[in-house]
SERO-4910 file (N, C-alpha, C, O; in steps of 0.05 Angstrom, whole numbers):
BEGIN
 pado doro    nc1    nc2    nc3   cac1   cac2   cac3    cc1    cc2    cc3    oc1    oc2    oc3
  Met    A    245   2177   2693    268   2165   2706    265   2170   2736    251   2189   2745
  Gln    A    279   2154   2751    279   2158   2780    298   2181   2787    315   2188   2772
  Leu    A    293   2192   2811    310   2215   2820    339   2207   2821    356   2223   2814
  Asn    A    345   2183   2831    373   2175   2834    386   2173   2806    410   2178   2803
  Glu    A    371   2166   2786    382   2165   2758    388   2193   2748    408   2197   2735
  Ala    A    370   2212   2754    374   2239   2745    399   2251   2759    414   2265   2746
  Ile    A    402   2245   2784    426   2255   2798    451   2243   2786    471   2257   2782
  Ser    A    451   2217   2781    474   2204   2768    480   2216   2741    503   2222   2735
  Lys    A    460   2220   2725    464   2232   2698    475   2261   2700    492   2269   2685
  Arg    A    465   2276   2720    474   2304   2723    503   2304   2731    519   2320   2721
  Ile    A    511   2287   2749    539   2285   2758    557   2278   2734    578   2289   2730
  Ala    A    547   2259   2718    563   2251   2694    565   2274   2674    587   2278   2663
  Glu    A    544   2289   2670    545   2313   2653    566   2333   2662    582   2343   2647
  Leu    A    565   2338   2688    583   2358   2699    612   2348   2698    630   2364   2693
  Cys    A    616   2323   2703    643   2311   2701    653   2314   2672    676   2322   2667
  Asp    A    636   2307   2653    644   2309   2625    650   2337   2617    670   2343   2603
  Ala    A    633   2356   2625    637   2384   2618    664   2395   2630    675   2414   2618
  Arg    A    673   2384   2652    697   2394   2665    721   2375   2661    742   2379   2672
  Asp    A    717   2354   2644    738   2335   2639    749   2324   2666    773   2323   2670
  Met    A    730   2316   2683    737   2307   2710    728   2278   2713    707   2270   2704
  Thr    A    745   2262   2726    738   2235   2732    724   2233   2759    723   2252   2775
  Gln    A    713   2210   2765    701   2206   2792    722   2209   2813    717   2220   2835
  Tyr    A    746   2199   2807    768   2202   2827    774   2232   2832    778   2240   2855
  Gly    A    775   2247   2810    780   2276   2813    758   2290   2829    764   2307   2846
  Leu    A    733   2282   2824    711   2293   2839    713   2286   2868    708   2302   2886
  Ala    A    720   2261   2873    723   2252   2901    744   2268   2915    741   2276   2938
  Gln    A    767   2273   2902    788   2289   2913    779   2318   2919    786   2329   2941
  Lys    A    765   2330   2901    756   2358   2904    733   2361   2924    731   2382   2937
  Ser    A    715   2341   2925    691   2344   2941    694   2332   2969    679   2340   2988
  Gly    A    712   2313   2972    714   2299   2998    694   2276   3001    694   2263   3021
  Val    A    678   2272   2980    659   2249   2980    675   2224   2972    688   2225   2951
  Pro    A    675   2203   2988    691   2179   2981    684   2169   2953    661   2169   2945
  Gln    A    704   2159   2939    700   2149   2912    680   2126   2912    665   2123   2893
  Ser    A    680   2110   2933    661   2088   2935    632   2098   2936    614   2086   2924
  Thr    A    628   2120   2950    601   2132   2951    594   2143   2923    571   2139   2915
  Leu    A    612   2157   2910    606   2167   2883    600   2144   2864    582   2146   2848
  Ser    A    615   2122   2866    610   2099   2849    582   2088   2853    568   2081   2834
  Thr    A    574   2086   2878    547   2076   2885    526   2095   2874    506   2085   2863
  Ile    A    530   2121   2876    512   2141   2864    510   2138   2834    489   2137   2823
  Met    A    533   2136   2821    534   2135   2792    522   2109   2781    512   2108   2759
  Asn    A    523   2087   2797    511   2062   2788    482   2059   2797    470   2039   2792
  Cys    A    471   2081   2808    443   2082   2816    436   2059   2836    413   2050   2837
  Thr    A    455   2052   2853    450   2032   2873    448   2045   2901    448   2032   2921
  Phe    A    446   2071   2901    443   2088   2925    414   2095   2926    406   2114   2913
  Pro    A    398   2081   2943    369   2085   2942    360   2114   2950    341   2125   2939
  Ser    A    375   2126   2968    369   2154   2975    395   2166   2986    412   2151   2995
  Met    A    396   2192   2985    420   2204   2995    413   2230   3010    392   2242   3005
  Lys    A    431   2238   3027    427   2263   3042    434   2286   3024    452   2284   3007
  Met    A    420   2308   3028    426   2332   3012    455   2341   3017    467   2353   3000
  Arg    A    466   2334   3040    493   2341   3047    513   2329   3027    532   2342   3019
  Ile    A    508   2305   3018    526   2292   2998    525   2308   2972    545   2313   2959
  Ile    A    500   2315   2963    498   2331   2939    511   2358   2942    524   2367   2924
  Tyr    A    508   2370   2965    522   2395   2971    552   2392   2968    565   2409   2956
  Glu    A    563   2371   2979    592   2367   2978    601   2362   2949    623   2371   2941
  Ile    A    585   2348   2934    591   2344   2906    591   2371   2891    609   2376   2875
  Cys    A    572   2387   2897    571   2414   2885    595   2430   2893    606   2445   2876
  Glu    A    604   2428   2917    629   2441   2925    653   2432   2908    670   2448   2900
  Gly    A    653   2406   2903    675   2395   2886    674   2407   2857    694   2411   2845
  Phe    A    650   2412   2847    646   2424   2821    648   2454   2822    649   2467   2801
  Glu    A    649   2465   2846    649   2494   2850    624   2507   2838    626   2528   2824
  Ile    A    601   2494   2843    575   2505   2835    556   2505   2859    562   2493   2879
  Thr    A    534   2519   2855    514   2519   2876    494   2496   2873    493   2484   2851
  Leu    A    479   2491   2893    457   2471   2891    438   2479   2869    428   2462   2854
  Lys    A    433   2505   2867    414   2515   2846    425   2508   2819    410   2499   2801
  Glu    A    451   2512   2815    463   2505   2789    462   2475   2783    458   2467   2760
  Phe    A    465   2459   2804    464   2430   2801    437   2422   2791    434   2406   2772
  Phe    A    416   2432   2804    389   2424   2798    376   2439   2774    354   2433   2766
  Asp    A    391   2459   2764    381   2474   2741    387   2458   2715    405   2465   2700
  Ser    A    372   2437   2711    376   2419   2688    349   2408   2681    332   2403   2698
  Pro    A    344   2403   2655    319   2390   2647    315   2363   2660    292   2353   2661
  Leu    A    337   2350   2668    334   2324   2681    316   2325   2706    303   2305   2712
  Phe    A    314   2348   2719    299   2351   2743    271   2363   2740    258   2369   2759
  Glu    A    263   2367   2715    236   2377   2711    216   2356   2718    220   2332   2715
  Arg    A    194   2365   2729    173   2347   2741    166   2325   2722    163   2302   2730
  Glu    A    162   2331   2696    153   2310   2677    175   2289   2672    168   2268   2661
  Asn    A    199   2295   2680    221   2275   2675    226   2257   2699    241   2237   2697
  Ile    A    215   2264   2722    219   2248   2746    194   2233   2753    172   2244   2754
  Met    A    197   2207   2759    174   2192   2769    182   2178   2795    205   2175   2802
  Asp    A    161   2170   2809    166   2157   2835    174   2128   2832    179   2114   2851
***
């Protein structure tokens, strides 16, 4: 899968685990809901680490916790 797909899936996993909507995440993270929607639909070709950091803040997790998922293992990501 592409990196943007892995990021989208990870955000969806974290939202599901916390019973949080995109709107709720937008409110907690400060990332506009339109940006989250673009990320979740994989139409965001690349993103700044700052956006991922802000999303992590909304989930109250670290970047390490965000990327600590099998989704981001080398064999699962392709160019």
